[in-house]
N, C-alpha and C positions, 0 to 999 in steps of 0.2 A: 598123470600129464593131460594134459585139457585136452577136449573133448575139439579136435582137430587135426587134417590132415598134417599141417608142418607147423612144428614148435615156435612158438614166438621166443625173440630174445630180446632183450631190451641193453642195450650195449650202453655204458653210462660214459659220453667225453669222445669226443671228434676230434682225439690229436691221430698222433700215429700209431697210436695201440688201439684206438678206437676205429681208423678209419682198415688199420688189414683185420680186423677182429669182426667187421659188416664184411668185408671180403670172405672172409673165409666163413660164416654162418651160408651165405648164397651157395658158395662150393659145396657144402656138406646140405645144401636145399632148406634151413632153417628160413622163419622168416625174424630180420629182424629192424627191429627199432631203434635209433643211435638218439638220445637225447644231449645237444647241446648246449649250454648255458650262455655262450657267447653267442655273436652272428654270423661266424666263420669256423672252416677248421682249421685242423692245424695247429691247439693246444699250444707248450710254449714258443712254436714255433712261427706263432704269427706277432710280427712286432707291432706294439703299442707305444704312444712317446707316454703315456700314464698309464697306469695298470687298471684293465678296469674294476669292476663289483666282482665280487668271489673267482678274480681270476689269482690261478697260484704261480707257478714259476713262468716268467718273460726275460728274453732274450735282449740284450743291450745290443747298439748297434756294428759294432764293432767284431759279435761275433765270429766264428769260422770253426766249422767242424773239428773237430781233433781225430778224424777217421778220417779215412779217404773213401771217394764215392763208388771203388769199386765191391770196396768191402760194406759201405751203408745201404747197400740200395735194399729194395725188397727180395725177395728173391723169382719171383719173375717181371720184374718190372725195374731195369738199368738207368742209372741216371742216363739223359743226355749224352752223347760222344764226346758235344765241345762243350761241356762241360769242363772246368778246372777239374784238379787232380783233388782238393780241397775245396767245401763248397763254404759262401756262404750263409746267413741264416736268411735271406732272402731266395735265396737259388736251393733250400731248400722245402722250403714254403713254396715254393713256384712248382716242383716238384712231388710237393703230395697234393696241391690241385691238380694236376696231369693224373695223379695215380687213381685219383677219387672218377676225376672224369671219364678215366677209360677203363674204370670197371665200373661203372653207376651204382654208385654207392651215394651219391649226393640227396636220391631221392628217396635215402632209405634213415633222412636226418631232419630231427625237430628245432632247430634252432631258436634259441632267446628261450630254454627251456630248463629252468632249475628241480634237479632234484630234489626235493624236500626228505623223500623217506620212503627206506624198500624193507619191507616186513615180511615173514611166513603167511602165504595166502591160507583159508581158512581151512582146506582141505590138506594143505603141506604134508603133513604128515606120511599122505600116501601117493602127493601124488607129486610134492618138492616141489612146485610152483609159488611164485612169488608177485606180491601188490607192490605197486610200485605209482607213489604219487610226488607228484609232478606241478612246479608253476611258468605255466607262458607270463611271453613277456607283457601284457596287456594282463598280469596277476591271476589271474581264474585259475584256481587248483583241480586236477583232476586226479584222477587213481584207476589203472587199469591193470591188469593180470598178466602174468607172463610165465611160460614154462619154466625159464630159465635167466640168467643175470650174469653180463661182465663188466667187470668193475675194469676200466679204462681210461681211470682219468689220472692213474702216475705218480709217480714220486712225491714230484715237485708240485704242492700244493700248499701246505702249511709253512713260512717261516720263520728255521731256528737259530733264535740268538739264545749264546751261553750261558750262563749267568756271572758275570763279571761286579764285582763289589763294586758300586762306585758309580755304574750304570746308569739310576736313575736320575743321583748327583750332579754328572758331567754336564757343562753350562755348553758344550759346541752340538753340533748334530750330529745326531745315528743315524743310521738308515740299513736294510739292508739289500743284498746284491738285485733280488729281484726289484726295487726300486731304481738302480743305474739304468742311465740309455747312455747319456754323451759327457761328454769329461770339461764342456764347454764350461755350465756351470761354479765348477771346483778351479779356475785358475787365480792364481795366487796365496790359493790358499795351505795348510800343512793338512793333509788325508793321512791315516792310518785304513790304511787295508785289512781285515784279519782273516785268514786261512789259508789252506797247505794243499789246494787242485787247484782245479783248471780254470775257474771265475773269476779265483784271489788273484794268480796270476796275471790275465787277460785286461782286469779293471786297474792292477794299481800301473801296468805300465800304457793303461792306456790313459791313466789322470796323469803320469809323471811329465806327458808331454805339456800342459798346461799349467800343475800344480805347484807352486814354491817348491815343495818338500813336501815324499813319500814313504811313507814307511809300510812295510807287510808284517805284520808278524805272523808266524808262517807252523806254530807252535809245535808238535815233534819234529818237526824236520820236513824235507820233501826228497823223492827224485826230478829229476830235473828232464823231461825226453825230448828232443824234438820228432819234431812231425814227419820228418824226411832224413831220413838215414841212410848216408852212402847213396845218392839219386833214388833209394826206394821209400813210397811210404812206410812209415813206421810198423804201421798196423799189417802190414805183409809179415809181419815177422809170426801173425798168426796161423800157424802151422800146428796141422794134427799131429807130426809125432815127435815137435818141441813139447804139444802137452804131456806124450805119455812118460818123456824124462823124467827124473829122477828128483824132486823139487830143489834139493840141497844143489843139481847142474842149473836147471833153469834158473835160478836165485841168483849165481853166481854172474851167466850168462846175461842177466839181464842188469846188473849190477855192472860190468865193465864196459856195455852199453853207455849205459848213464853215467859211467865218470870219462870215457872216451872222449870227451866232445867239451865236459864241465868239471873239475875239482868240486866236488861238495862239500869238504872241509872247508876250502881255502874262502870259498862263498860261504860258508854261515848253513848251510842247507842240510846237511849231512843228517836223515835220520838219528836218532839217539840208538835206535837198537834196531839191526836186520833179523826179526823173525824168523822160523823156520814159514817154506814156502813160499812161491813165486814172487819175487820182488813185487810185483804188480799189482797183489794181493793183501801183501802184509807189510806196504808201507804206505802214503801218501803219493800221487804221482803228478804229475802237474805237466800235461807239454802247454808249452809257452816257448815257442824259440825266440822270442824276444828280449825274455824279460835275464836271461845272461849281459847281455852287452849295456840294458837298463839297469843293473847292479855291477858292471864293469867302467860305465861311465859316472855313477852315484846319485841315477834321477830317482832309483828307487835304493834303500837300505832295508835292509833284515831286521827282523828283529823275534825274540823266540816268542814262547805262550805270552799274551797278556792275561796279568794277572790282577791287576785294577786303576780304575778311574777316578781322575781326587781333578775335582774342576774342570781346568782344560791340558790337565796333564794324565800322560799313561804311566805305567810304572810295569814295569816285562820281568821273567821268569830270573833273570841275570844279576836284577839290581838296576840295570838302568830307568834312567825316567826322558819322557821328551815332553818336553814345554809345547803351551799356548799351540793346543790340533785344533783343529776348526772342525774337521770333520771323521766320526768312525763308519768304516763301510765294514758291515760285516756280511762275506760271500761263506757260512757257516752251512751253509745244506737247511733242506726242509726236513718234517715231519710226516711221513703218511696217516692219515686222516683222512675216514672213512663215516663222519659220526654220523651219515643219515642209512650207515650198515651193521657199525660196528654191533650194536648189542645184539646182533643175531648169530655173531661166533665168538665163542674167549681164541680160537686158535686164529681169524682173522684180526682179530684188534691186536695180537700177540706175535701178529706175523708167522705162526706155522703154518705155513701153507709145506704142500708136494709138490712139487721141482715149481713154488714163486706161484703157481697160481691156484691150485685146492687148497683150501680149510678142511682140516680133515677131523673136526668131529664134526661136520654136518650128516644127515644119513642118504643124502643124495646130490649126486652129483651136478648140482643146476645151480652152482655159485662159481666164477672163476676171476680170478685178479688176472689182467694182462696189462704187463708193461711197468708191474713198481719192483724195479731192478735196478739197484747199479751194479756195474760192470765196466774191467777192465778191455774194453775193446766197443764195437759197433753193438749199438744198440736195437737199431731194426730189425736187423735177423734173426734174434733172442724173442724182442716181442712177437713178431710173425709165427714164430714156433709156435710159440704160448697159445696164440690165437687159433692156429690151425689145431694144434692137439685138444684146447677144449671145447671148442666147435666139433669136433670128430669123437668128443666124449659123449656128447652133448644130444647127438645125433644117434648116438647109440651102437658105434660104428668100432669102440675104441671102451677099453672094460679099466676099472681103475681098480688099482690092486686092495685088500683087504687095509680098515682105517689103522692097524697095530703096525701093519708093513708101513703104510703112509707115513705114519709116527716116526718108528727108526729111522725111515730113512731123513725126515724130517731135524732129528737128531745128528745125522752123521753129517748132513750139510752144514746145520751150522754151524759143528766144531771148526769147518773150511771156512765161514764169515770172519772177516776182521775188520775192526774197527778202526777209522786209520785213524784216527786222533782223538785223545783224551779229551779236549776241546769240541770237539763235532758231533752232530744230534745220534740220534744211534742208529746209522745208516752204513750198512755193509756192504763191501764187492763183494761177488761170487766170480770162480772162475767161468770169462764168459763161454771160451767151446767147451767146457764140460757141461754146461749145463745143454747148451745146444744140440748136444752128441746127445745127452740125457734122454731132451725130448723126441730129437727126430726118431733115437729108438723106438721109444713106446708109439708113435707116429709111424712110422716104419717106412718113413724117408730116409735114415742112416745110407752112409758111405761105408761099405765095406771092401778093403784093401785085398785081401785075399780070395775073394768074391769078384772084383774088376781088373785084377790082376790078367785072368786067366780072356775074359770076352773086352777090354778096351787095357791093356797096360797104361800106355801114355793117359788116358785118362787117371788113371788108377796113379798113377806118378804125381799127376797135379792134382789130385784131388789131398794125397796123403804126406806129400812133401814140402805142395806149394801152398800157398796161402788160401784160408777156406773160405773163398767167396761163398757167399751167399746161395746163385746158383746151386751149388751142390744140393739142395735140401728141396731141389724137382727134378733130379736125376731118377729115380724111383719111385713107387710109392705114389697114394694117391693124389691126383690130380698133378700129375709132373709137367712141364712144359716143355715142348719140344725143340725152342732155342736153347733150351739152358746147357750144354754139352757146348755147342757154339760159342754163348757167353764167356763158359768159362775159358776156351782156347783163346777170345778178343781181351778178353780180361787187361791185361797189360799194354795192349795198345791203346785201347780206349783210356786207359791210364794217362799216356802223354801224347797222346793227340793235340790237347788244346794247347801244348807245350810250344807246338810245333810249325802252328797255323798250317796243318791242314796236309804237311808233309810227312813222310814216312817216317816214322817214332822210330827210335835206336830200339837196337833189340838186347834188352834190360833183361829180359826172360831169359835169353841165353844163359848169359852173366850169369842169372841167378842160379842157374840150372849147374853150372859149372859150381860155385861156390857151394850148392847144396851137395853134389855129389864128392868134393875134397872133402867138407864136413863130416862127409857119411865116413869115408873111408880114414879118417884121423880120428873119429870115435871107434869102429871097431878095432884101430890098430890100439888104443888107449886099451880097450875094455879084452882083449886078448895080449896087454904087454900085464894088464892088473893080475888075468886071471893066472899067467907063467910068473908070476912073482910070488905069487897068494901058493901057487903047489912047489916052489922048491922051497918057499917057507918050511911047509908041509913037509919038505926032502920027499917030492912024489920024484921029482929028477935028482939024478948025477949031478 
């Protein structure tokens, strides 16, 4: 450790992950210095008409979040009550601006500063310190020493294009989704969108409003999910008791939900294989309420794997061919890239990270990754927990297990990762709630149903059987928030507030509680019936 009273931490990136990392540093009495290569905070949530130099992922103008506001927020800072259930990118950016001002984060950020290199300091073996070389907007290069590093620049950095034969000879235009902003430039053109996740569906629908023809190549297929199901945000199904159920059961439930509003086979969307595990982790999932109508009206046509481009033609796995294509938009994701630090850790380069945070091959826990995760569910609560845990480890208040234990944990977790499509990059999903609960337990902010049931039974019911609102991670442990319990109890009301113009919202929570109670009774009855049948088969009963 450097000879200072407070440990200095370099936070790289001032997007959502970087902002919550700065805040976590301040909570642990660390001294953060954040380097942001752009002139504003927000990362990919900062809308620009054109990609800026060195910019990674970017939002398009029609983007709306796939997760609801009460599930998406940070654990001690709810979205404003008057904000709608789902948020435009502009509202998310406004929220991040207000978050940064509320907690005094801006003063710790060095804008227009690009990180050139991160390498171990001369005394790294004994201290774990790092040297960081940066370049400011005037081209001046400086080097500084830090006790710890938090990489918070995220996944969405280097656009990934699949290797399609004939791509270089294609006579039309080829672009990545990161360059897409609005549909006007595609008016009266024939457009092929390649991808089977959220951005692919959004862009295909948006383009189809003005294009002559729009095709969507979905690879192995995808499950289309509505953002609102039976009047509730779809992510309200992220409940702790469901995560404890057998994977075969949750998989079937998810399939029933997906099929209830759209026959995926009839629409040509059915994934080829329904693997083991929860549906959301084993096949691509697309939250796009408008796509089914676009398919039904012929505005968008579904195609399987794109296997070849030839001139201005596109050929697909089923033998079909589309002529006179003007534009191909690859919504195929990103490769994670930490070019300025990859060489210091093989584990980091291969993404062998304990709880997706700490490289397993470094002798000191002084380098952490925050936000390099894809998950079916809200990301902000995940990255916040990663930041809180990482900074607490750096402050010496949490201790990591041995390298052998961490490596075994990584191997177990990697078996649960699932590549969503064979035409996608090496980006894999992890179970949202399982990862959150794992880190929360290590941090000491996990919820315990059996402990809560004696002290606050109503709260226990809400935490275990209700939606897993981020506020649950401020109820106990370090850095609690006195408003956490009230936020949990008011989350349903806040969700519907904007729909009622200030009038009292309908009691959706009471309806949900009745449905949950009935579901639990049916589940118990099914388990008892299965047990009874098993006993009869074993001739335990006459």
